PDB file with one MODEL, atoms N, CA, C and O in Angstrom:
MODEL        1
ATOM      1  N   MET A   1      34.012 -71.230   7.820  1.00  0.00           N
ATOM      2  CA  MET A   1      35.087 -71.617   8.706  1.00  0.00           C
ATOM      3  C   MET A   1      34.659 -72.795   9.594  1.00  0.00           C
ATOM      4  O   MET A   1      35.391 -73.773   9.745  1.00  0.00           O
ATOM      5  N   TYR A   2      33.449 -72.679  10.180  1.00  0.00           N
ATOM      6  CA  TYR A   2      32.976 -73.756  11.047  1.00  0.00           C
ATOM      7  C   TYR A   2      32.662 -75.011  10.248  1.00  0.00           C
ATOM      8  O   TYR A   2      32.879 -76.128  10.718  1.00  0.00           O
ATOM      9  N   ILE A   3      32.148 -74.820   9.031  1.00  0.00           N
ATOM     10  CA  ILE A   3      31.819 -75.976   8.184  1.00  0.00           C
ATOM     11  C   ILE A   3      33.090 -76.734   7.819  1.00  0.00           C
ATOM     12  O   ILE A   3      33.095 -77.964   7.776  1.00  0.00           O
ATOM     13  N   LYS A   4      34.162 -75.998   7.557  1.00  0.00           N
ATOM     14  CA  LYS A   4      35.430 -76.633   7.208  1.00  0.00           C
ATOM     15  C   LYS A   4      35.946 -77.475   8.376  1.00  0.00           C
ATOM     16  O   LYS A   4      36.399 -78.603   8.179  1.00  0.00           O
ATOM     17  N   LYS A   5      35.876 -76.931   9.579  1.00  0.00           N
ATOM     18  CA  LYS A   5      36.304 -77.686  10.759  1.00  0.00           C
ATOM     19  C   LYS A   5      35.415 -78.896  10.988  1.00  0.00           C
ATOM     20  O   LYS A   5      35.896 -79.963  11.371  1.00  0.00           O
ATOM     21  N   LEU A   6      34.121 -78.732  10.754  1.00  0.00           N
ATOM     22  CA  LEU A   6      33.189 -79.841  10.929  1.00  0.00           C
ATOM     23  C   LEU A   6      33.493 -80.960   9.938  1.00  0.00           C
ATOM     24  O   LEU A   6      33.506 -82.134  10.310  1.00  0.00           O
ATOM     25  N   LEU A   7      33.734 -80.607   8.692  1.00  0.00           N
ATOM     26  CA  LEU A   7      34.043 -81.618   7.683  1.00  0.00           C
ATOM     27  C   LEU A   7      35.359 -82.331   7.984  1.00  0.00           C
ATOM     28  O   LEU A   7      35.473 -83.541   7.790  1.00  0.00           O
ATOM     29  N   ILE A   8      36.343 -81.583   8.454  1.00  0.00           N
ATOM     30  CA  ILE A   8      37.615 -82.207   8.822  1.00  0.00           C
ATOM     31  C   ILE A   8      37.396 -83.168   9.992  1.00  0.00           C
ATOM     32  O   ILE A   8      37.960 -84.262  10.005  1.00  0.00           O
ATOM     33  N   GLY A   9      36.588 -82.771  10.967  1.00  0.00           N
ATOM     34  CA  GLY A   9      36.292 -83.648  12.096  1.00  0.00           C
ATOM     35  C   GLY A   9      35.557 -84.905  11.677  1.00  0.00           C
ATOM     36  O   GLY A   9      35.851 -85.994  12.169  1.00  0.00           O
ATOM     37  N   ILE A  10      34.602 -84.761  10.768  1.00  0.00           N
ATOM     38  CA  ILE A  10      33.861 -85.926  10.281  1.00  0.00           C
ATOM     39  C   ILE A  10      34.785 -86.865   9.523  1.00  0.00           C
ATOM     40  O   ILE A  10      34.713 -88.081   9.699  1.00  0.00           O
ATOM     41  N   CYS A  11      35.659 -86.311   8.678  1.00  0.00           N
ATOM     42  CA  CYS A  11      36.590 -87.150   7.916  1.00  0.00           C
ATOM     43  C   CYS A  11      37.548 -87.889   8.840  1.00  0.00           C
ATOM     44  O   CYS A  11      37.843 -89.061   8.609  1.00  0.00           O
ATOM     45  N   CYS A  12      38.037 -87.222   9.881  1.00  0.00           N
ATOM     46  CA  CYS A  12      38.934 -87.882  10.830  1.00  0.00           C
ATOM     47  C   CYS A  12      38.203 -88.979  11.594  1.00  0.00           C
ATOM     48  O   CYS A  12      38.764 -90.047  11.837  1.00  0.00           O
ATOM     49  N   THR A  13      36.960 -88.722  11.974  1.00  0.00           N
ATOM     50  CA  THR A  13      36.176 -89.727  12.683  1.00  0.00           C
ATOM     51  C   THR A  13      35.922 -90.940  11.809  1.00  0.00           C
ATOM     52  O   THR A  13      36.050 -92.076  12.266  1.00  0.00           O
ATOM     53  N   ILE A  14      35.565 -90.707  10.563  1.00  0.00           N
ATOM     54  CA  ILE A  14      35.332 -91.821   9.636  1.00  0.00           C
ATOM     55  C   ILE A  14      36.616 -92.614   9.444  1.00  0.00           C
ATOM     56  O   ILE A  14      36.587 -93.844   9.403  1.00  0.00           O
ATOM     57  N   LEU A  15      37.749 -91.912   9.327  1.00  0.00           N
ATOM     58  CA  LEU A  15      39.026 -92.596   9.167  1.00  0.00           C
ATOM     59  C   LEU A  15      39.332 -93.465  10.382  1.00  0.00           C
ATOM     60  O   LEU A  15      39.815 -94.588  10.236  1.00  0.00           O
ATOM     61  N   LEU A  16      39.056 -92.958  11.572  1.00  0.00           N
ATOM     62  CA  LEU A  16      39.312 -93.742  12.781  1.00  0.00           C
ATOM     63  C   LEU A  16      38.385 -94.944  12.889  1.00  0.00           C
ATOM     64  O   LEU A  16      38.767 -95.971  13.450  1.00  0.00           O
ATOM     65  N   ILE A  17      37.171 -94.827  12.358  1.00  0.00           N
ATOM     66  CA  ILE A  17      36.227 -95.938  12.426  1.00  0.00           C
ATOM     67  C   ILE A  17      36.533 -96.991  11.370  1.00  0.00           C
ATOM     68  O   ILE A  17      36.437 -98.189  11.636  1.00  0.00           O
ATOM     69  N   VAL A  18      36.901 -96.546  10.172  1.00  0.00           N
ATOM     70  CA  VAL A  18      37.079 -97.467   9.046  1.00  0.00           C
ATOM     71  C   VAL A  18      38.448 -98.127   9.061  1.00  0.00           C
ATOM     72  O   VAL A  18      38.568 -99.271   8.622  1.00  0.00           O
ATOM     73  N   SER A  19      39.483 -97.458   9.545  1.00  0.00           N
ATOM     74  CA  SER A  19      40.841 -97.978   9.447  1.00  0.00           C
ATOM     75  C   SER A  19      41.057 -99.330  10.124  1.00  0.00           C
ATOM     76  O   SER A  19      41.824-100.129   9.587  1.00  0.00           O
ATOM     77  N   PRO A  20      40.440 -99.644  11.259  1.00  0.00           N
ATOM     78  CA  PRO A  20      40.666-100.986  11.815  1.00  0.00           C
ATOM     79  C   PRO A  20      40.157-102.111  10.912  1.00  0.00           C
ATOM     80  O   PRO A  20      40.679-103.225  10.958  1.00  0.00           O
ATOM     81  N   PHE A  21      39.149-101.830  10.097  1.00  0.00           N
ATOM     82  CA  PHE A  21      38.626-102.862   9.218  1.00  0.00           C
ATOM     83  C   PHE A  21      39.508-103.062   7.992  1.00  0.00           C
ATOM     84  O   PHE A  21      39.403-104.088   7.319  1.00  0.00           O
ATOM     85  N   LEU A  22      40.370-102.103   7.693  1.00  0.00           N
ATOM     86  CA  LEU A  22      41.241-102.202   6.532  1.00  0.00           C
ATOM     87  C   LEU A  22      42.540-102.927   6.836  1.00  0.00           C
ATOM     88  O   LEU A  22      43.254-103.324   5.915  1.00  0.00           O
ATOM     89  N   VAL A  23      42.853-103.104   8.098  1.00  0.00           N
ATOM     90  CA  VAL A  23      44.106-103.716   8.505  1.00  0.00           C
ATOM     91  C   VAL A  23      43.848-105.158   8.911  1.00  0.00           C
ATOM     92  O   VAL A  23      42.922-105.439   9.672  1.00  0.00           O
ATOM     93  N   THR A  24      44.656-106.060   8.410  1.00  0.00           N
ATOM     94  CA  THR A  24      44.553-107.456   8.811  1.00  0.00           C
ATOM     95  C   THR A  24      45.399-107.655  10.053  1.00  0.00           C
ATOM     96  O   THR A  24      46.581-107.313  10.060  1.00  0.00           O
ATOM     97  N   ALA A  25      44.813-108.200  11.093  1.00  0.00           N
ATOM     98  CA  ALA A  25      45.518-108.319  12.366  1.00  0.00           C
ATOM     99  C   ALA A  25      46.681-109.301  12.274  1.00  0.00           C
ATOM    100  O   ALA A  25      47.799-108.966  12.665  1.00  0.00           O
ATOM    101  N   SER A  26      46.438-110.500  11.768  1.00  0.00           N
ATOM    102  CA  SER A  26      47.516-111.479  11.630  1.00  0.00           C
ATOM    103  C   SER A  26      47.202-112.381  10.448  1.00  0.00           C
ATOM    104  O   SER A  26      46.042-112.732  10.232  1.00  0.00           O
ATOM    105  N   PRO A  27      48.217-112.762   9.679  1.00  0.00           N
ATOM    106  CA  PRO A  27      47.953-113.602   8.515  1.00  0.00           C
ATOM    107  C   PRO A  27      47.572-115.032   8.871  1.00  0.00           C
ATOM    108  O   PRO A  27      46.858-115.685   8.111  1.00  0.00           O
ATOM    109  N   SER A  28      48.036-115.526  10.010  1.00  0.00           N
ATOM    110  CA  SER A  28      47.691-116.893  10.391  1.00  0.00           C
ATOM    111  C   SER A  28      46.727-116.861  11.574  1.00  0.00           C
ATOM    112  O   SER A  28      46.863-116.011  12.454  1.00  0.00           O
ATOM    113  N   PRO A  29      45.760-117.768  11.607  1.00  0.00           N
ATOM    114  CA  PRO A  29      44.804-117.766  12.720  1.00  0.00           C
ATOM    115  C   PRO A  29      45.473-118.194  14.022  1.00  0.00           C
ATOM    116  O   PRO A  29      46.371-119.037  14.026  1.00  0.00           O
ATOM    117  N   SER A  30      45.033-117.615  15.101  1.00  0.00           N
ATOM    118  CA  SER A  30      45.582-117.968  16.409  1.00  0.00           C
ATOM    119  C   SER A  30      44.896-119.234  16.924  1.00  0.00           C
ATOM    120  O   SER A  30      43.830-119.604  16.432  1.00  0.00           O
ATOM    121  N   PRO A  31      45.494-119.891  17.897  1.00  0.00           N
ATOM    122  CA  PRO A  31      44.836-121.082  18.476  1.00  0.00           C
ATOM    123  C   PRO A  31      43.468-120.751  19.073  1.00  0.00           C
ATOM    124  O   PRO A  31      42.561-121.583  19.056  1.00  0.00           O
ATOM    125  N   PHE A  32      43.324-119.543  19.598  1.00  0.00           N
ATOM    126  CA  PHE A  32      42.040-119.148  20.177  1.00  0.00           C
ATOM    127  C   PHE A  32      40.960-119.084  19.098  1.00  0.00           C
ATOM    128  O   PHE A  32      39.856-119.586  19.305  1.00  0.00           O
ATOM    129  N   SER A  33      41.266-118.467  17.941  1.00  0.00           N
ATOM    130  CA  SER A  33      40.250-118.364  16.885  1.00  0.00           C
ATOM    131  C   SER A  33      40.001-119.710  16.225  1.00  0.00           C
ATOM    132  O   SER A  33      38.900-119.961  15.733  1.00  0.00           O
ATOM    133  N   GLU A  34      41.011-120.586  16.207  1.00  0.00           N
ATOM    134  CA  GLU A  34      40.789-121.925  15.653  1.00  0.00           C
ATOM    135  C   GLU A  34      39.783-122.693  16.499  1.00  0.00           C
ATOM    136  O   GLU A  34      38.925-123.394  15.963  1.00  0.00           O
ATOM    137  N   GLY A  35      39.884-122.565  17.817  1.00  0.00           N
ATOM    138  CA  GLY A  35      38.928-123.217  18.700  1.00  0.00           C
ATOM    139  C   GLY A  35      37.528-122.664  18.536  1.00  0.00           C
ATOM    140  O   GLY A  35      36.553-123.415  18.561  1.00  0.00           O
ATOM    141  N   LEU A  36      37.420-121.340  18.365  1.00  0.00           N
ATOM    142  CA  LEU A  36      36.113-120.736  18.149  1.00  0.00           C
ATOM    143  C   LEU A  36      35.511-121.189  16.821  1.00  0.00           C
ATOM    144  O   LEU A  36      34.318-121.480  16.742  1.00  0.00           O
ATOM    145  N   ASP A  37      36.349-121.247  15.772  1.00  0.00           N
ATOM    146  CA  ASP A  37      35.851-121.706  14.471  1.00  0.00           C
ATOM    147  C   ASP A  37      35.394-123.160  14.528  1.00  0.00           C
ATOM    148  O   ASP A  37      34.384-123.521  13.924  1.00  0.00           O
ATOM    149  N   LYS A  38      36.131-123.986  15.248  1.00  0.00           N
ATOM    150  CA  LYS A  38      35.747-125.396  15.376  1.00  0.00           C
ATOM    151  C   LYS A  38      34.406-125.526  16.104  1.00  0.00           C
ATOM    152  O   LYS A  38      33.530-126.280  15.682  1.00  0.00           O
ATOM    153  N   THR A  39      34.262-124.789  17.189  1.00  0.00           N
ATOM    154  CA  THR A  39      33.012-124.847  17.951  1.00  0.00           C
ATOM    155  C   THR A  39      31.841-124.315  17.126  1.00  0.00           C
ATOM    156  O   THR A  39      30.758-124.901  17.139  1.00  0.00           O
ATOM    157  N   ALA A  40      32.051-123.209  16.409  1.00  0.00           N
ATOM    158  CA  ALA A  40      30.977-122.657  15.581  1.00  0.00           C
ATOM    159  C   ALA A  40      30.613-123.593  14.454  1.00  0.00           C
ATOM    160  O   ALA A  40      29.442-123.687  14.087  1.00  0.00           O
ATOM    161  N   GLY A  41      31.594-124.292  13.891  1.00  0.00           N
ATOM    162  CA  GLY A  41      31.304-125.255  12.832  1.00  0.00           C
ATOM    163  C   GLY A  41      30.521-126.448  13.332  1.00  0.00           C
ATOM    164  O   GLY A  41      29.631-126.946  12.642  1.00  0.00           O
ATOM    165  N   GLU A  42      30.849-126.915  14.538  1.00  0.00           N
ATOM    166  CA  GLU A  42      30.145-128.064  15.098  1.00  0.00           C
ATOM    167  C   GLU A  42      28.715-127.737  15.492  1.00  0.00           C
ATOM    168  O   GLU A  42      27.843-128.604  15.442  1.00  0.00           O
ATOM    169  N   THR A  43      28.469-126.507  15.878  1.00  0.00           N
ATOM    170  CA  THR A  43      27.114-126.125  16.260  1.00  0.00           C
ATOM    171  C   THR A  43      26.279-125.659  15.074  1.00  0.00           C
ATOM    172  O   THR A  43      25.087-125.387  15.217  1.00  0.00           O
ATOM    173  N   GLY A  44      26.906-125.568  13.903  1.00  0.00           N
ATOM    174  CA  GLY A  44      26.160-125.200  12.706  1.00  0.00           C
ATOM    175  C   GLY A  44      26.031-123.712  12.471  1.00  0.00           C
ATOM    176  O   GLY A  44      25.223-123.284  11.648  1.00  0.00           O
ATOM    177  N   HIS A  45      26.815-122.913  13.182  1.00  0.00           N
ATOM    178  CA  HIS A  45      26.716-121.469  13.002  1.00  0.00           C
ATOM    179  C   HIS A  45      27.503-120.967  11.802  1.00  0.00           C
ATOM    180  O   HIS A  45      27.177-119.918  11.246  1.00  0.00           O
ATOM    181  N   ILE A  46      28.524-121.690  11.398  1.00  0.00           N
ATOM    182  CA  ILE A  46      29.252-121.339  10.176  1.00  0.00           C
ATOM    183  C   ILE A  46      29.444-122.601   9.364  1.00  0.00           C
ATOM    184  O   ILE A  46      29.537-123.706   9.900  1.00  0.00           O
ATOM    185  N   GLY A  47      29.500-122.410   8.072  1.00  0.00           N
ATOM    186  CA  GLY A  47      29.745-123.532   7.184  1.00  0.00           C
ATOM    187  C   GLY A  47      31.188-123.515   6.736  1.00  0.00           C
ATOM    188  O   GLY A  47      32.087-123.182   7.509  1.00  0.00           O
ATOM    189  N   ASP A  48      31.408-123.875   5.483  1.00  0.00           N
ATOM    190  CA  ASP A  48      32.761-123.820   4.950  1.00  0.00           C
ATOM    191  C   ASP A  48      33.153-122.358   4.703  1.00  0.00           C
ATOM    192  O   ASP A  48      32.297-121.491   4.526  1.00  0.00           O
ATOM    193  N   ASN A  49      34.435-122.115   4.695  1.00  0.00           N
ATOM    194  CA  ASN A  49      34.928-120.754   4.524  1.00  0.00           C
ATOM    195  C   ASN A  49      34.922-120.302   3.074  1.00  0.00           C
ATOM    196  O   ASN A  49      35.255-119.152   2.789  1.00  0.00           O
ATOM    197  N   SER A  50      34.551-121.179   2.154  1.00  0.00           N
ATOM    198  CA  SER A  50      34.558-120.801   0.738  1.00  0.00           C
ATOM    199  C   SER A  50      33.330-119.987   0.352  1.00  0.00           C
ATOM    200  O   SER A  50      33.331-119.334  -0.692  1.00  0.00           O
ATOM    201  N   SER A  51      32.285-120.013   1.171  1.00  0.00           N
ATOM    202  CA  SER A  51      31.083-119.254   0.830  1.00  0.00           C
ATOM    203  C   SER A  51      31.331-117.780   1.081  1.00  0.00           C
ATOM    204  O   SER A  51      31.893-117.391   2.104  1.00  0.00           O
ATOM    205  N   SER A  52      30.907-116.982   0.144  1.00  0.00           N
ATOM    206  CA  SER A  52      31.106-115.543   0.252  1.00  0.00           C
ATOM    207  C   SER A  52      29.823-114.893   0.730  1.00  0.00           C
ATOM    208  O   SER A  52      28.736-115.455   0.604  1.00  0.00           O
ATOM    209  N   ILE A  53      29.970-113.708   1.278  1.00  0.00           N
ATOM    210  CA  ILE A  53      28.791-112.971   1.723  1.00  0.00           C
ATOM    211  C   ILE A  53      27.975-112.467   0.536  1.00  0.00           C
ATOM    212  O   ILE A  53      26.791-112.162   0.686  1.00  0.00           O
ATOM    213  N   TRP A  54      28.589-112.376  -0.633  1.00  0.00           N
ATOM    214  CA  TRP A  54      27.938-111.764  -1.786  1.00  0.00           C
ATOM    215  C   TRP A  54      27.249-112.784  -2.688  1.00  0.00           C
ATOM    216  O   TRP A  54      26.909-112.446  -3.821  1.00  0.00           O
ATOM    217  N   THR A  55      27.031-114.011  -2.235  1.00  0.00           N
ATOM    218  CA  THR A  55      26.314-114.980  -3.049  1.00  0.00           C
ATOM    219  C   THR A  55      24.810-114.733  -2.943  1.00  0.00           C
ATOM    220  O   THR A  55      24.347-114.070  -2.015  1.00  0.00           O
ATOM    221  N   LEU A  56      24.060-115.264  -3.891  1.00  0.00           N
ATOM    222  CA  LEU A  56      22.608-115.074  -3.873  1.00  0.00           C
ATOM    223  C   LEU A  56      21.954-115.792  -2.707  1.00  0.00           C
ATOM    224  O   LEU A  56      20.879-115.395  -2.257  1.00  0.00           O
ATOM    225  N   ASP A  57      22.597-116.854  -2.208  1.00  0.00           N
ATOM    226  CA  ASP A  57      22.041-117.565  -1.061  1.00  0.00           C
ATOM    227  C   ASP A  57      22.114-116.722   0.205  1.00  0.00           C
ATOM    228  O   ASP A  57      21.292-116.875   1.109  1.00  0.00           O
ATOM    229  N   ASN A  58      23.085-115.846   0.266  1.00  0.00           N
ATOM    230  CA  ASN A  58      23.284-115.043   1.470  1.00  0.00           C
ATOM    231  C   ASN A  58      22.972-113.569   1.216  1.00  0.00           C
ATOM    232  O   ASN A  58      23.525-112.699   1.889  1.00  0.00           O
ATOM    233  N   LEU A  59      22.106-113.280   0.269  1.00  0.00           N
ATOM    234  CA  LEU A  59      21.780-111.903  -0.070  1.00  0.00           C
ATOM    235  C   LEU A  59      21.117-111.158   1.086  1.00  0.00           C
ATOM    236  O   LEU A  59      21.477-110.004   1.319  1.00  0.00           O
ATOM    237  N   PRO A  60      20.176-111.739   1.822  1.00  0.00           N
ATOM    238  CA  PRO A  60      19.606-110.998   2.957  1.00  0.00           C
ATOM    239  C   PRO A  60      20.655-110.648   4.013  1.00  0.00           C
ATOM    240  O   PRO A  60      20.592-109.578   4.617  1.00  0.00           O
ATOM    241  N   GLY A  61      21.613-111.540   4.237  1.00  0.00           N
ATOM    242  CA  GLY A  61      22.678-111.235   5.195  1.00  0.00           C
ATOM    243  C   GLY A  61      23.562-110.095   4.723  1.00  0.00           C
ATOM    244  O   GLY A  61      23.970-109.248   5.517  1.00  0.00           O
ATOM    245  N   ALA A  62      23.861-110.072   3.418  1.00  0.00           N
ATOM    246  CA  ALA A  62      24.687-109.000   2.863  1.00  0.00           C
ATOM    247  C   ALA A  62      23.962-107.665   2.949  1.00  0.00           C
ATOM    248  O   ALA A  62      24.564-106.646   3.287  1.00  0.00           O
ATOM    249  N   ILE A  63      22.675-107.671   2.643  1.00  0.00           N
ATOM    250  CA  ILE A  63      21.894-106.432   2.718  1.00  0.00           C
ATOM    251  C   ILE A  63      21.815-105.962   4.169  1.00  0.00           C
ATOM    252  O   ILE A  63      21.902-104.764   4.442  1.00  0.00           O
ATOM    253  N   GLY A  64      21.651-106.896   5.090  1.00  0.00           N
ATOM    254  CA  GLY A  64      21.607-106.548   6.505  1.00  0.00           C
ATOM    255  C   GLY A  64      22.913-105.937   6.988  1.00  0.00           C
ATOM    256  O   GLY A  64      22.903-104.986   7.770  1.00  0.00           O
ATOM    257  N   LYS A  65      24.036-106.475   6.528  1.00  0.00           N
ATOM    258  CA  LYS A  65      25.327-105.917   6.926  1.00  0.00           C
ATOM    259  C   LYS A  65      25.520-104.521   6.338  1.00  0.00           C
ATOM    260  O   LYS A  65      26.077-103.644   6.997  1.00  0.00           O
ATOM    261  N   MET A  66      25.061-104.309   5.094  1.00  0.00           N
ATOM    262  CA  MET A  66      25.182-102.981   4.489  1.00  0.00           C
ATOM    263  C   MET A  66      24.306-101.970   5.239  1.00  0.00           C
ATOM    264  O   MET A  66      24.742-100.851   5.508  1.00  0.00           O
ATOM    265  N   ILE A  67      23.087-102.361   5.572  1.00  0.00           N
ATOM    266  CA  ILE A  67      22.188-101.460   6.299  1.00  0.00           C
ATOM    267  C   ILE A  67      22.770-101.159   7.682  1.00  0.00           C
ATOM    268  O   ILE A  67      22.713-100.019   8.143  1.00  0.00           O
ATOM    269  N   GLY A  68      23.325-102.172   8.340  1.00  0.00           N
ATOM    270  CA  GLY A  68      23.946-101.953   9.644  1.00  0.00           C
ATOM    271  C   GLY A  68      25.124-100.991   9.569  1.00  0.00           C
ATOM    272  O   GLY A  68      25.301-100.152  10.452  1.00  0.00           O
ATOM    273  N   GLY A  69      25.934-101.112   8.512  1.00  0.00           N
ATOM    274  CA  GLY A  69      27.058-100.197   8.341  1.00  0.00           C
ATOM    275  C   GLY A  69      26.605 -98.773   8.100  1.00  0.00           C
ATOM    276  O   GLY A  69      27.171 -97.833   8.658  1.00  0.00           O
ATOM    277  N   VAL A  70      25.573 -98.607   7.259  1.00  0.00           N
ATOM    278  CA  VAL A  70      25.052 -97.260   6.984  1.00  0.00           C
ATOM    279  C   VAL A  70      24.455 -96.649   8.244  1.00  0.00           C
ATOM    280  O   VAL A  70      24.672 -95.469   8.519  1.00  0.00           O
ATOM    281  N   LEU A  71      23.704 -97.436   9.013  1.00  0.00           N
ATOM    282  CA  LEU A  71      23.112 -96.919  10.242  1.00  0.00           C
ATOM    283  C   LEU A  71      24.178 -96.566  11.283  1.00  0.00           C
ATOM    284  O   LEU A  71      24.021 -95.601  12.031  1.00  0.00           O
ATOM    285  N   SER A  72      25.251 -97.340  11.331  1.00  0.00           N
ATOM    286  CA  SER A  72      26.346 -97.010  12.244  1.00  0.00           C
ATOM    287  C   SER A  72      26.992 -95.697  11.854  1.00  0.00           C
ATOM    288  O   SER A  72      27.277 -94.859  12.709  1.00  0.00           O
ATOM    289  N   LEU A  73      27.222 -95.516  10.561  1.00  0.00           N
ATOM    290  CA  LEU A  73      27.811 -94.267  10.076  1.00  0.00           C
ATOM    291  C   LEU A  73      26.889 -93.088  10.356  1.00  0.00           C
ATOM    292  O   LEU A  73      27.354 -92.022  10.757  1.00  0.00           O
ATOM    293  N   LEU A  74      25.585 -93.269  10.147  1.00  0.00           N
ATOM    294  CA  LEU A  74      24.631 -92.197  10.447  1.00  0.00           C
ATOM    295  C   LEU A  74      24.599 -91.871  11.938  1.00  0.00           C
ATOM    296  O   LEU A  74      24.439 -90.711  12.317  1.00  0.00           O
ATOM    297  N   GLY A  75      24.749 -92.874  12.771  1.00  0.00           N
ATOM    298  CA  GLY A  75      24.795 -92.634  14.204  1.00  0.00           C
ATOM    299  C   GLY A  75      25.984 -91.766  14.594  1.00  0.00           C
ATOM    300  O   GLY A  75      25.860 -90.875  15.434  1.00  0.00           O
ATOM    301  N   VAL A  76      27.134 -92.027  13.983  1.00  0.00           N
ATOM    302  CA  VAL A  76      28.320 -91.212  14.258  1.00  0.00           C
ATOM    303  C   VAL A  76      28.109 -89.789  13.768  1.00  0.00           C
ATOM    304  O   VAL A  76      28.474 -88.837  14.457  1.00  0.00           O
ATOM    305  N   VAL A  77      27.520 -89.630  12.576  1.00  0.00           N
ATOM    306  CA  VAL A  77      27.271 -88.297  12.024  1.00  0.00           C
ATOM    307  C   VAL A  77      26.315 -87.527  12.934  1.00  0.00           C
ATOM    308  O   VAL A  77      26.551 -86.352  13.216  1.00  0.00           O
ATOM    309  N   PHE A  78      25.253 -88.161  13.394  1.00  0.00           N
ATOM    310  CA  PHE A  78      24.301 -87.481  14.270  1.00  0.00           C
ATOM    311  C   PHE A  78      24.923 -87.135  15.621  1.00  0.00           C
ATOM    312  O   PHE A  78      24.601 -86.095  16.195  1.00  0.00           O
ATOM    313  N   LEU A  79      25.799 -87.980  16.131  1.00  0.00           N
ATOM    314  CA  LEU A  79      26.491 -87.661  17.372  1.00  0.00           C
ATOM    315  C   LEU A  79      27.363 -86.419  17.197  1.00  0.00           C
ATOM    316  O   LEU A  79      27.369 -85.532  18.050  1.00  0.00           O
ATOM    317  N   ILE A  80      28.091 -86.364  16.099  1.00  0.00           N
ATOM    318  CA  ILE A  80      28.944 -85.205  15.821  1.00  0.00           C
ATOM    319  C   ILE A  80      28.095 -83.953  15.658  1.00  0.00           C
ATOM    320  O   ILE A  80      28.446 -82.897  16.185  1.00  0.00           O
ATOM    321  N   LEU A  81      26.987 -84.051  14.939  1.00  0.00           N
ATOM    322  CA  LEU A  81      26.117 -82.891  14.764  1.00  0.00           C
ATOM    323  C   LEU A  81      25.487 -82.442  16.081  1.00  0.00           C
ATOM    324  O   LEU A  81      25.301 -81.245  16.303  1.00  0.00           O
ATOM    325  N   THR A  82      25.161 -83.385  16.948  1.00  0.00           N
ATOM    326  CA  THR A  82      24.606 -83.030  18.248  1.00  0.00           C
ATOM    327  C   THR A  82      25.631 -82.286  19.094  1.00  0.00           C
ATOM    328  O   THR A  82      25.305 -81.283  19.729  1.00  0.00           O
ATOM    329  N   ILE A  83      26.853 -82.768  19.104  1.00  0.00           N
ATOM    330  CA  ILE A  83      27.913 -82.090  19.851  1.00  0.00           C
ATOM    331  C   ILE A  83      28.165 -80.705  19.262  1.00  0.00           C
ATOM    332  O   ILE A  83      28.314 -79.733  20.003  1.00  0.00           O
ATOM    333  N   TYR A  84      28.214 -80.610  17.945  1.00  0.00           N
ATOM    334  CA  TYR A  84      28.417 -79.322  17.282  1.00  0.00           C
ATOM    335  C   TYR A  84      27.263 -78.359  17.600  1.00  0.00           C
ATOM    336  O   TYR A  84      27.503 -77.183  17.877  1.00  0.00           O
ATOM    337  N   GLY A  85      26.037 -78.836  17.564  1.00  0.00           N
ATOM    338  CA  GLY A  85      24.882 -78.005  17.898  1.00  0.00           C
ATOM    339  C   GLY A  85      24.918 -77.543  19.337  1.00  0.00           C
ATOM    340  O   GLY A  85      24.541 -76.409  19.634  1.00  0.00           O
ATOM    341  N   GLY A  86      25.370 -78.410  20.240  1.00  0.00           N
ATOM    342  CA  GLY A  86      25.497 -78.031  21.638  1.00  0.00           C
ATOM    343  C   GLY A  86      26.518 -76.928  21.842  1.00  0.00           C
ATOM    344  O   GLY A  86      26.289 -75.989  22.605  1.00  0.00           O
ATOM    345  N   PHE A  87      27.644 -77.046  21.158  1.00  0.00           N
ATOM    346  CA  PHE A  87      28.657 -75.999  21.268  1.00  0.00           C
ATOM    347  C   PHE A  87      28.159 -74.678  20.697  1.00  0.00           C
ATOM    348  O   PHE A  87      28.379 -73.627  21.300  1.00  0.00           O
ATOM    349  N   THR A  88      27.496 -74.712  19.549  1.00  0.00           N
ATOM    350  CA  THR A  88      27.008 -73.455  18.973  1.00  0.00           C
ATOM    351  C   THR A  88      25.924 -72.834  19.846  1.00  0.00           C
ATOM    352  O   THR A  88      25.843 -71.609  19.940  1.00  0.00           O
ATOM    353  N   TRP A  89      25.095 -73.645  20.481  1.00  0.00           N
ATOM    354  CA  TRP A  89      24.060 -73.129  21.365  1.00  0.00           C
ATOM    355  C   TRP A  89      24.685 -72.486  22.610  1.00  0.00           C
ATOM    356  O   TRP A  89      24.271 -71.414  23.052  1.00  0.00           O
ATOM    357  N   MET A  90      25.682 -73.165  23.154  1.00  0.00           N
ATOM    358  CA  MET A  90      26.332 -72.623  24.354  1.00  0.00           C
ATOM    359  C   MET A  90      27.123 -71.351  24.049  1.00  0.00           C
ATOM    360  O   MET A  90      27.220 -70.467  24.900  1.00  0.00           O
ATOM    361  N   LEU A  91      27.679 -71.252  22.864  1.00  0.00           N
ATOM    362  CA  LEU A  91      28.493 -70.085  22.498  1.00  0.00           C
ATOM    363  C   LEU A  91      27.660 -68.955  21.897  1.00  0.00           C
ATOM    364  O   LEU A  91      28.202 -67.889  21.605  1.00  0.00           O
ATOM    365  N   ALA A  92      26.345 -69.164  21.705  1.00  0.00           N
ATOM    366  CA  ALA A  92      25.517 -68.130  21.094  1.00  0.00           C
ATOM    367  C   ALA A  92      25.239 -66.966  22.039  1.00  0.00           C
ATOM    368  O   ALA A  92      24.888 -65.878  21.584  1.00  0.00           O
ATOM    369  N   ARG A  93      25.386 -67.170  23.312  1.00  0.00           N
ATOM    370  CA  ARG A  93      25.191 -66.134  24.333  1.00  0.00           C
ATOM    371  C   ARG A  93      23.793 -65.515  24.261  1.00  0.00           C
ATOM    372  O   ARG A  93      23.641 -64.305  24.428  1.00  0.00           O
ATOM    373  N   GLY A  94      22.795 -66.325  24.018  1.00  0.00           N
ATOM    374  CA  GLY A  94      21.422 -65.844  24.031  1.00  0.00           C
ATOM    375  C   GLY A  94      20.945 -65.243  22.730  1.00  0.00           C
ATOM    376  O   GLY A  94      19.799 -64.799  22.651  1.00  0.00           O
ATOM    377  N   ASN A  95      21.779 -65.209  21.705  1.00  0.00           N
ATOM    378  CA  ASN A  95      21.362 -64.628  20.410  1.00  0.00           C
ATOM    379  C   ASN A  95      20.742 -65.701  19.536  1.00  0.00           C
ATOM    380  O   ASN A  95      20.328 -65.419  18.412  1.00  0.00           O
TER     381      ASN A  95
ENDMDL
END
């Protein structure tokens, strides 16, 4: 029973974390983001928009983003498990 509730909670948390990345905010860039893109291009922080993250030239960056995503997900899982462990400890009544 508790495992079922825990799994439902984890699935809802993952859905809340992942869903903003699945939605496109606006199809056209805003003037604010155009200014940021121009400034980043002039300073050399971004190149042309045709380069993909999955090219061999950018493989370390892609691996870094994947590792960062996995570590973020693990952090959420450990937070949920810590809260769950705290509740079970408090409700154990010394047993």
